[in-house]
DOTIDO-204106 format. One record per residue (C-alpha): residue in three letters; x, y, z. Coordinates in steps of 0.05 Angstrom, whole numbers, padded with zeros to 5 digits, always signed. Layout:
residues N
ALAXYZ...
***
This chain:
residues 379
MET+01994+00008-01043ASN+02052+00056-01030SER+02031+00123-01003LEU+02011+00167-01062GLN+02033+00240-01059LEU+01970+00280-01070PRO+01968+00351-01099LEU+01937+00382-01037LEU+01931+00455-01018PRO+01967+00479-00955GLY+01923+00466-00896ILE+01901+00396-00918ARG+01941+00338-00891SER+01942+00265-00910ARG+01954+00209-00858PHE+01937+00138-00839VAL+01896+00114-00779ASP+01881+00044-00754ASN+01806+00045-00749THR+01803-00017-00702ASN+01755-00050-00752GLY+01808-00082-00795LEU+01828-00022-00836ASN+01890+00022-00841MET+01849+00081-00862HIS+01876+00137-00905ILE+01845+00204-00887LEU+01851+00276-00908GLU+01842+00330-00854ALA+01834+00405-00850GLY+01820+00450-00791PHE+01857+00404-00743THR+01883+00432-00678GLU+01929+00404-00624ALA+01872+00407-00574ASN+01825+00371-00623ASP+01770+00417-00599GLN+01737+00438-00664PRO+01668+00409-00682CYS+01677+00352-00731ILE+01651+00349-00802LEU+01658+00279-00833LEU+01657+00274-00910LEU+01641+00207-00942HIS+01655+00198-01016GLY+01620+00155-01068PHE+01639+00115-01131PRO+01687+00118-01166GLU+01715+00172-01121LEU+01763+00182-01062ALA+01772+00226-01001TYR+01806+00272-01052SER+01737+00286-01082TRP+01724+00334-01024ARG+01787+00376-01035LYS+01750+00437-01060ILE+01706+00447-00999MET+01751+00423-00942LEU+01789+00489-00930PRO+01727+00533-00932LEU+01694+00487-00881ALA+01757+00489-00838GLN+01758+00565-00843ALA+01686+00565-00816GLY+01713+00532-00752PHE+01706+00458-00765HIS+01753+00399-00761VAL+01742+00367-00829ILE+01757+00293-00840ALA+01750+00255-00906PRO+01770+00182-00907ASP+01782+00135-00965GLN+01727+00086-00948ARG+01732+00010-00946GLY+01749-00015-01016TYR+01779+00051-01039GLY+01843+00090-01049GLN+01901+00083-01001THR+01860+00051-00946THR+01882-00021-00936GLY+01855-00082-00899TRP+01801-00101-00948SER+01800-00156-01001SER+01791-00144-01075ASP+01776-00218-01088TYR+01710-00224-01126ASN+01699-00291-01093GLY+01718-00264-01024ASP+01674-00248-00965LEU+01623-00193-00979GLN+01603-00185-00906PRO+01653-00129-00890PHE+01622-00086-00945ARG+01552-00085-00915PHE+01524-00017-00897THR+01524-00033-00823ASN+01598-00050-00825LEU+01614+00013-00864VAL+01581+00051-00807THR+01625+00011-00759ASP+01686+00033-00800VAL+01667+00105-00788LEU+01654+00096-00714GLY+01720+00061-00706LEU+01757+00118-00740LEU+01723+00169-00696GLY+01738+00130-00633VAL+01812+00127-00650LEU+01813+00201-00664GLY+01780+00216-00597ILE+01717+00245-00629ARG+01653+00229-00592THR+01604+00270-00633VAL+01602+00293-00705HIS+01570+00360-00720SER+01551+00336-00789VAL+01563+00275-00831ILE+01561+00291-00906GLY+01556+00238-00959HIS+01558+00241-01035ASP+01534+00187-01083PHE+01544+00119-01049GLY+01570+00157-00989SER+01500+00186-00981PRO+01467+00121-00955VAL+01527+00109-00910ALA+01518+00179-00881SER+01444+00165-00875TYR+01452+00101-00837CYS+01504+00133-00792SER+01450+00183-00773LEU+01394+00133-00769ILE+01432+00082-00727ARG+01472+00129-00682PRO+01436+00195-00673ASP+01475+00204-00608VAL+01539+00211-00649PHE+01517+00245-00713LYS+01481+00310-00698SER+01462+00328-00769VAL+01468+00300-00840ALA+01476+00329-00909LEU+01465+00285-00970MET+01489+00298-01040SER+01465+00269-01106ALA+01433+00206-01078PRO+01367+00216-01040PHE+01354+00172-00980ALA+01286+00140-00983GLY+01291+00109-00914SER+01299+00038-00889ALA+01235+00020-00927SER+01278+00018-00990VAL+01305-00050-00968LEU+01238-00078-00991PHE+01267-00077-01061GLY+01288-00148-01077SER+01355-00171-01104ASN+01325-00176-01174GLY+01316-00100-01174SER+01241-00103-01167GLN+01194-00088-01111ALA+01175-00149-01070THR+01113-00163-01111GLY+01135-00133-01177PRO+01164-00161-01242ASP+01238-00173-01254ILE+01263-00108-01284HIS+01322-00143-01317GLU+01278-00189-01359GLN+01239-00127-01380LEU+01302-00089-01399ALA+01331-00148-01438ALA+01265-00154-01477LEU+01265-00082-01501PRO+01273-00070-01576ARG+01342-00041-01557PRO+01362-00091-01503ARG+01389-00058-01440LYS+01417-00074-01371HIS+01421-00038-01305TYR+01490-00011-01286GLN+01486-00035-01213TRP+01477-00107-01235TYR+01532-00099-01286TYR+01578-00073-01231SER+01559-00135-01192SER+01583-00181-01247SER+01650-00217-01247GLU+01673-00183-01312ALA+01662-00110-01293ASN+01729-00098-01259ASP+01770-00127-01316ASN+01729-00087-01367MET+01744-00021-01332LYS+01814-00032-01304ASN+01842-00064-01367CYS+01802-00023-01418PRO+01833-00010-01486GLN+01833+00066-01476GLY+01871+00061-01410VAL+01844+00079-01341HIS+01860+00153-01347ASP+01818+00163-01411PHE+01764+00117-01384MET+01756+00160-01322ARG+01758+00224-01362ALA+01701+00199-01405TYR+01663+00171-01344TYR+01667+00236-01305HIS+01650+00277-01367HIS+01590+00233-01384LYS+01558+00244-01316SER+01574+00318-01310ALA+01539+00381-01332ASP+01590+00386-01389TRP+01554+00330-01426ALA+01496+00361-01463GLY+01453+00299-01458ASN+01443+00306-01383THR+01373+00335-01381PRO+01342+00296-01323ALA+01269+00290-01306PRO+01228+00247-01259LEU+01215+00177-01285LEU+01144+00153-01295GLY+01155+00089-01256TRP+01199+00029-01242THR+01189-00004-01310ALA+01239-00020-01365GLU+01209+00032-01412ALA+01213+00086-01358VAL+01284+00073-01333ALA+01310+00065-01404GLU+01299+00141-01410MET+01363+00149-01369PRO+01431+00155-01403THR+01472+00093-01417TYR+01517+00103-01357TYR+01456+00081-01317ILE+01418+00037-01365MET+01471+00006-01409ASP+01466-00028-01476SER+01465-00103-01463ASP+01524-00119-01508GLN+01572-00067-01478GLY+01612-00058-01415MET+01622+00009-01381ALA+01689+00020-01416GLU+01655+00016-01484THR+01595+00056-01460VAL+01633+00118-01438ALA+01685+00114-01494GLN+01630+00138-01541GLU+01626+00203-01501MET+01701+00217-01493PRO+01709+00293-01493SER+01754+00326-01544SER+01822+00353-01526GLU+01792+00423-01529GLU+01737+00404-01480ILE+01788+00372-01433ALA+01831+00435-01434LEU+01769+00476-01416CYS+01749+00430-01358GLU+01769+00472-01298TRP+01731+00430-01247LEU+01774+00369-01262THR+01843+00385-01289GLU+01889+00332-01317GLU+01932+00336-01254GLU+01870+00323-01211LEU+01845+00267-01256HIS+01913+00233-01250VAL+01900+00224-01176TYR+01840+00181-01192SER+01868+00145-01252ASN+01934+00128-01218THR+01897+00103-01157TYR+01847+00060-01195ALA+01899+00033-01242HIS+01932+00005-01180THR+01872-00017-01138GLY+01822-00033-01192PHE+01748-00021-01181GLN+01727-00085-01145GLY+01729-00053-01076GLY+01674-00006-01096PHE+01637-00060-01134GLN+01632-00101-01070TRP+01586-00046-01043TYR+01540-00054-01103ARG+01540-00130-01094CYS+01515-00123-01022VAL+01456-00085-01051THR+01440-00127-01112SER+01449-00193-01075GLY+01402-00172-01020LEU+01457-00180-00968ASN+01445-00111-00939THR+01371-00127-00930GLN+01385-00177-00874ASP+01415-00121-00831LEU+01372-00063-00852LYS+01306-00096-00837LEU+01324-00083-00764PHE+01315-00008-00777LEU+01252-00012-00818GLY+01207+00047-00805LEU+01259+00090-00769THR+01269+00161-00793ILE+01326+00211-00792ASN+01303+00264-00743GLN+01366+00306-00739PRO+01372+00369-00782SER+01383+00346-00854LEU+01400+00377-00921PHE+01400+00352-00993ILE+01443+00381-01049ALA+01449+00356-01121GLY+01465+00382-01190ASN+01406+00402-01233LYS+01438+00361-01289ASP+01443+00298-01246TRP+01400+00239-01266GLY+01420+00205-01201ILE+01366+00242-01162TYR+01313+00208-01204GLN+01343+00139-01217LYS+01297+00107-01165PRO+01227+00135-01177GLY+01197+00166-01115ASP+01260+00167-01072LEU+01268+00243-01073GLU+01196+00253-01050GLN+01201+00197-00999MET+01263+00230-00969GLN+01230+00298-00964ASN+01163+00274-00939HIS+01180+00216-00893ALA+01251+00190-00886CYS+01280+00256-00861THR+01233+00291-00813ASN+01274+00354-00802MET+01297+00375-00872ARG+01325+00445-00875GLY+01330+00448-00951CYS+01332+00411-01016HIS+01375+00447-01068LEU+01389+00432-01141VAL+01452+00469-01162GLU+01453+00503-01230GLY+01509+00481-01276ALA+01526+00417-01239GLY+01518+00344-01257HIS+01531+00285-01213TRP+01598+00310-01184VAL+01565+00370-01151GLN+01618+00387-01098GLN+01673+00384-01151GLU+01636+00418-01208GLN+01606+00475-01167PRO+01640+00478-01099ASN+01622+00551-01086ALA+01549+00539-01098VAL+01551+00477-01053LEU+01583+00518-00998LYS+01531+00572-01006HIS+01478+00521-00984LEU+01521+00481-00937LEU+01553+00534-00893PRO+01487+00566-00869PHE+01462+00496-00853LEU+01524+00478-00813THR+01527+00543-00775ASP+01453+00546-00758SER+01449+00562-00683GLN+01383+00523-00678PHE+01419+00456-00682
***
């Protein structure tokens, strides 16, 4: 796509870098110096987001003395070199290749070590595997909204069940109110068309989607699930456990905020939302969906079995909104992260007044937890 002019604050620049792994990667930077001598903070976004999702914390991190880099990852935004063909090759979207994307970018930029890699949503497992696979490069890790249960999580099969458990999809379809899991919907061939060509238009679709998963939506009152059963997971909102007869466009349309609510939404203004809606109207959502397909098809499992049992031993931190169902969507993951997968956790914080988009909804509260972690002299 043609370079999109982003509404960025002075001190944040946008540019393109050949990452040597097939991508012309679009990145945002703050705290850059000619000598390139500041410790690096790498920010990895999730779905359906962009490097732009980090705009509210980039300058404060730079002011703390860091070179801050946020790329549009493979399948997203203004980064090119990936295929949006549903029937195309999924191999480039595997977690291990997403880590290779990051390493290639760092190499071109002349950065040998990263002070901290920070991932939100689907960026969280990428940040986790960066740390797990290359502890020599990534000296610490901060995860947001998506707990990392460790490489043992690959034991979940492609049918969404544990290796010896029942098929969760058959259970969901058999409920009195038939349901389906959003990750398997995102893996379907119809999902991209449903969202990109939705009747309400991409802008209103994304407004409703972001609203539905934020603290602004009154229905977000998360609690731990009782287990990995249809009855338990169906307690989650419909943006996770959808009605069987609806796509995501229809699902979130029912929760479209009023014009008054939109006007009061300071964490995502109309100008900011246009960055997302203009981008996704052009690229579609399939690039992000390919990540989900690598999970639901079991493709990632082939690679990740190699790291089974390894733990993240660098300093680690977890931050999420206290109104975010995402921290509970896989029962036991939060506890597994704290008790096993990350052996050197420095904190696990649930931010008041934030839903899933924690660094956008409550950037100051995120920085309150993040900055002491990053500047800890005991690293």
